[in-house]
N, C-alpha and C positions, 0 to 999 in steps of 0.2 A: 328508266335506267336499267340496263341489264345487270344482273348480279352474278357473282362468281359461283361456279359449281365445281365439285370434284368428281372426276371420272376415274374409277379404278379399272384398269385394262388388264385382263387376264389372258395370257397366251400360253401355249404349251411350253414355252421356254422361260417366261418370266412374268412377274406381276409389277406394275408400276401405276402411279397415280398422277394424273395431270389436272390442271386447273384451267377453266375457261369461262368466258362470258357466255351467257345464254343467248340464243338467237341463231347460232350456226347449226347446220345439220350435223348429225353424228359422223357421217362420211367425211365431211370437210374437216372436222376435228381430228379424226383418225389419220387422214392424209397429212395434215399439218405436222402431226406428231410421228410421222413416218411409220405408221402401222400398215401392214399389208392387208388390203381388203380388195377383193375382186369386184370390179364394177365396169363390165364391158360396154355399157351404154353411156359411160362417163358421168353417171349420177343424174340422168334425166328421168329415172323412175320407170323406164319401159322394160327393163330386163328382169328386175327382181332378184338379182344375184348377189348384191352387196349385203348379204344376210349375216347378222351377228346375233348373239343371245344377250339379253339383258336379264340379270338375275331377278327373280320374282315377277318378271313380266313376260318372259318367253322370247321367241325369235322375232326380230324386227328387220325391216329394210333400212339400212343405215342412211341412205340419201333422203328418206321420207320421215326420219325420226329426228325430232328436235328436243334435246335434253333441257328440262326445266328444273331438275333437282339432281342431287348426288345419285349416281348410278354405278353399277358394276357391269362392265362389258366383257363378255367371254368371246374371244376371237376364235374362228374355226382353225383347227389344226391343218397341217399341210395336206393330209389325206382328204379332209373335207373340202379344202380349197380346190384341190385337183378335181374333185367330183363336179364342182361348179364350173370349172373350166371345160370338163368333158360334156356337161350339159349344153354349153354353148356350141361345142364342136359336133355333138352327136344328136341333139334334139332341136326341133324346129322352134323358131321364134318369129312368128308371122306378124306383119303389121295389121293394125285394126282394119277390118274389111267386112262390114255387115251390109247386106242389101236392103236399102230403103228402110232403115230403122225408124220407128215411130215411138217416141218416148212420152211418158205421162208427166215426168218431172223435169225441172231445169237442170238437175244434177244427177242424171241417171247413172246407176252403178250396176255392175254385174259381179257375181261371185261364182268361182269355179271351186267345187268341193270334191275332194277325194276321200271317200269313206273307206278306210282300211279296217280290217278286223281288229287291229290293235291301235292304230293312230288315224286321226282325222286331220286333214290339212285344208285350209281355206285360202283362196287367192282373191283379193278384192281388186276390181278393175274399174277405172273411170271409163265409161262407155263413150265419152266424147273425145278424150285425149289418147286413150289406149295406155295410160300410165297404170302401173300396178301400185295401188295405194298402200296395201298392207298384205302380209302373209301371216296367218296364225295357225297354230296346231294344238291339239289336245289328245289325250288318251281316250279311246272310244269307251264311253261309259257302259256299253253293253258287256264289257268284260266281267261285270258283276253277275251276269247271267250265263257265262261260259267263255272259255278261252278261244274257242274255235266256232266255225259256222254250224257244225253238227250239234254241238251242245246247245247252241242258241235256238236252232230249229227244234230240238227236243223240248226246250223250254216252252216254245210256242205251242207245241203239241200237247204238253202235259198240264198246262195251266190255261184256264178259260180266258184270262185276260193277258196271256203271255205276249201275244203279238202287240197288243196295245202298249204294254209296259216297255217293250223293247223299242217300239217306234217312238214313244214319248221320250224315252231317255236320250235318243240321238237328236230328235227335233229340239228338245229343250237345250241340249248342249250347243247345238248350232245357233239357236236363237240367242244364247248368252254371248257368243262371239259377235253376232250381228249387233247386239245392243251396245257392246263395248265400242265397236267401230262407229256407230251412230253418235254415241255420247262424246267421243273424242273429237268429232267433227261438227257437233251440234246440228245433226240432220235427223229427219224422221224416216220411218221404215218404208215410206213410199218411194224412196230413191232406188230401192233394190228392184230392178225390172227384168233381169235375166239371170237365171240360176242354172248352172250346168253341173250335173252330179255324175261321178263315176265311182265304181266300187265293184266288188264281186257280186255275183247274181243274187246271193242271199241278202247282202247289205242293201241292195237296191229294192228288193221286195219289201224288206222291213221298213225302210224309210217311207215308202209309198203305201204302207199298210196292207200289202198283199200277202196272203198266206204262203210261207215258204216251205211248208211241210213236204210237198211233192218233190222238192229238190233232193231230199234225203232218201226217197223211196224209189226203188227200181220201177220203171225205166228212167228215173231222174228227169222228169219233165217239169220245168218251172212254169209258173203261170204266164210268164212272158220272157222273151229274150230280145225282142225288138225295142227300138227307141220308144220311150214313154214321154208324153207331154202333158203337163198338168197346169192349171191356173193357180196362181199363188194362194188364193183364198181356200183352195182345197187341200193344202199341204200341211197346215199348222205352222208353217214358217212365218216369221214376222217380216213380211215383205209386201210389196205392192200387191193388192188383191188381184190385179190384172197381169201380174208378172208371169213370164213364161218360165216354167220349171221343166228342164229336160234331163232325163237320164239317158246316157248313151247306150247303144245296143250292146248286148252280151253275145258271146260266141257260143256258150253252152251253159249247162247248169253249174259247172265248176270252173269255167274260164270266162271271166266277166268283162264288164265294160272297162275296167282298169287296164286289162291287157290290150284290148282293142285301142284304147287311148294311147298307151305306151308304144305299141307297134306303129300307130299312125304318126306319132311324134318323132320317131327315129328318122334321121336323115344320114344314111350311111352309104358308102359306095359298094360295099360287099354284096355279092349275089348269094352267097351261102353263109348263113350265120344263125347263131342261137340267141334267143331272147329269154331271160329267166328272171322271174320275180319270186324271191324266196320269202315266204311269210308263214303263217299258220297253214296256208294252202299253197303249195309250190306250183306255180303256173308256168308252163314252158311252151315256147314256140320255136320251131325250126323252119327257117326260110331256105328253100332251095330254088334258085332262080326266082320265079314269080309265084311259086306254090308255097303255101304256109300250112304246116302241120302243128297242131296244138294238143296239149294234154294237161291234166292237173293231177298232182300227187298229194296225198294226205301227209304232209311233213309233220303236222302237229305244231304246237306252239313253242317247242324247245328253242328254236332260233330267235324267238321273241323274248327269251328269258324265262318263260313259264315252264313248269314241270321240271325245273332245275332247282336243286336244294337251296342254293344261294342266288338264284336267278332273279332278274328284275328287268324292266324296260331300259331303253337307252336314254336315261335321264341323269341328272346330277347325282353323283355318288356311285355310278356304275363303273366297274372296271371294264373298259372297252378295248384296250390294247394290252397284251401280255407278252413279254419276252422271256422272263424267268421270275422266280419268286421275289427277287429284289428289284425288279424292273418292270413296272406296269404303269399304265396311264388311267386316270380316273376322270370321267366327264365332269367338267366344271372345276377341275383342279382342287376338289374337295376331298374329305376323308372317304375311303371306300365304304360302301354300304352293302354291295352285292356285285353281281356279274351280269352284264347284258350279253346278248347272243354272240356278238363279234368277239368278246372277251372269252367266252366259253370255247369257241372254235380255236382261238389262239392257244388256250390252255390244253385242250385235247391234243392239238398238234404238237405241243411241247412234250406231252406225256408219251406220244408215239415216238418222236425223234429220240427221246432219252430212255426208251425201253421201260417206261414205268407202267405202260399197259402193253399187253401182248397183241398178237394179230386178231385174236377173238374178242378183244375188248376187255379182258380181265384186268382190273385195276389192282395192283399188288398191295397197295394200302391207301387209305384216304389221303388225298393230296391237300396239304394245308397251304393256303395263299397268304392269309393274314390272321395269325392266331388271336390277336387282340380283338378283332371284330368277328372272329369265328367264321371267316369266309373260307370255304373249302369245296373240293370236288369229291363226290362219293361215287360208288359203283353205279348206282341207279342213274346218275347224271350221264355217265358214259353210255349206258343202254339207250337213254332218250336220244342222245346225239347219233348213235348208230342207226336207230330206226329212221330218224329224220334225214340223215345224209344218204342212206340207202334209197329212200323213197325218191329223193331228187335225182340222184345219179342214175337210178334205174329208169326213171321217166325219160331222161335224156337219151339213154341207150335205146330205149324202145322207139323213140322218134327217129333216131338216126337209122335204125333198121327199117322202119316204115318208109322213110324217104330214100333209102338206099344210098346214104351219104356217110362214109367213114369219117372218123375224126380228122384225119390229115387233109380232108377236102373242105373242112369248115374254116372259114376265114376269120371269124371273130365270135366271141361270146359276150353279150351285153347284159350286165347285172343291173336290175332295177329294184326299186323299193328301199325302205329304210334300212333293212339288214344289209342289202347290197351296198349301201353307202359306206358302211364302216368295216365290212369284213376284210380281213387280210387275205389277199388272193393266194399267197403261198400256203397259209394255214389251211385254207379251204381245199386246196389241191392235196396237201399232205394227209388230210383225214379222209380223202376220197369223196368229198362233196362235189367237186368239179373235176372234169377230165384232165388228167395229167398232160395229155397230148396238146391241150389248148392253153397251157400255163402261161405262155407269152402272148396270148391273144385275148385276154379277158379285161373288160373295161367296165367300170361302174358309171352309170348314167343318172343316178339319183332318182328323184320322184318323177319318173316318166309319165305315170298315170295322171298326177296332178298337173304337170306341164301340158299333157295332152288335153285335159279338161279346160285349161286356160286358153289353149290355142283354139279349141272349139268355141269358146266364149268370144274370142276375138275375131274369128274369120270363117266365113262361109266355105272357103276353099278347103279348110281342114275337114269339114263334114263330108265333102265330096271325096276326099282321099280316104276317109274311114269307110265309106260305102264300098269303094273299090277293093279295099283290103278284105272286107267281109266276104266279098264274092270269091276270094281265092283261098279261104280258110277251110281246112278239113280237121274236124275234131276227132281225136282218138280216145275212146273210152278204155282206160287201162284195165278195168275190171273184166273186160271181155277178151283180154290178151293173155293167153296161158303163159307166155314167155315172161311176163312181168313178174309173176310169183317166183320163177327161177332166178331172174335177175336180182330181185329183192333179197333173196337168201344169199346169193353169191356176193353181193356188194355190202353186206353187213360187216365184213372184216376190214381190218386196217392194213394197208400195204405201206411199207416204208420206202418212200420215193427219194431219190437224190434230186435236190433242187438247184 
């Protein structure tokens, strides 16, 4: 006999509690109670977009989640929901199409893994049905060894067991998520037969145990940038010993497989557009007709909440949206603990608009957001944002110059990555992070790298498309461009735009 459970539903507008029998999927329960959840596949489990957060459990796919106890569900806000809609509109969702697969188990599964410098995302796929069984994410444990790729490479260089420590930390964290999946379904590790991994070039070197030190030394030549294939038994991952583990090709030392996966996943009609993934390393691509120009800028970890006095990741307790001191939103509708990257951008934009910082970035006085929790913005925070935003904007400008493509001829700018999910476009334009001329043409596309890895896992056609893209890419090393230094200095200031 099914028992009654209580489900607390937290939305940006209200909080309510419903009671239900066990046995129904969370998506069905939310639908019956008229909660808006985006599910373009109708709850068949093939799109993975009906995602909600369960407190103390993380993100789940609502149509694949069956509550058996009292839970608290945190629904996505309107902005997050719009990103999921944009993913459907702008990113590929291919049917399962693998050439003559030969599996070792009766329930073969695949996992697409996006290893970000800050966040790691796993997509679990049923290789027989093409259904997405689960999506999980966690903060990259390598943050204990440094906030960005350079500090992690330095750790490998300065410690005899540095590479082993970094590799073990990420492998152990992935294995923990694999174990949870197996226990939930009472399966053993032999079901994992195909693993696709994307990430920046450094992250891929580390998980494969390859020395990344040459990436940080001129002329910046990594051990590999082409596709790598390993047998499961050689990776340390708790998977089938004969599993195929593939890391997608990288474009250069600092433009990785995550960008290739994201570019390949895009399905857009425009001929001229920008693709931008803002993280600790800002990776930029400019597409002009069928030619692709790419570069990477050292934005630093400010947009991930690091190096900010009250900064934190985009997790529960983080101020993620800010309008004014009495009007801000906290992730999880909880008490504020700090500020994540999108919140910092909103706050700096507020300071610019209200003349609380001048054009040079001088903060007239410490800006108090929540006196009880001592959450504030100080002068050094403004400097960190100036450095980061100038690096990104200057990289965009250099690519536009190299491609001979002025802003008014660019049809769209697609924002990828976790930070791009939450950033307020108007705020980003106001602080000079994104071009003012493109203010009405900027679209967030979510985790395009992870979606790209998932499509690679599902379809041989995606690999063919990625190879074609590689053949059209030209990488621009900004350290070799004298104009970049000039642009960087010029773009440190704040200009007050009318929006």
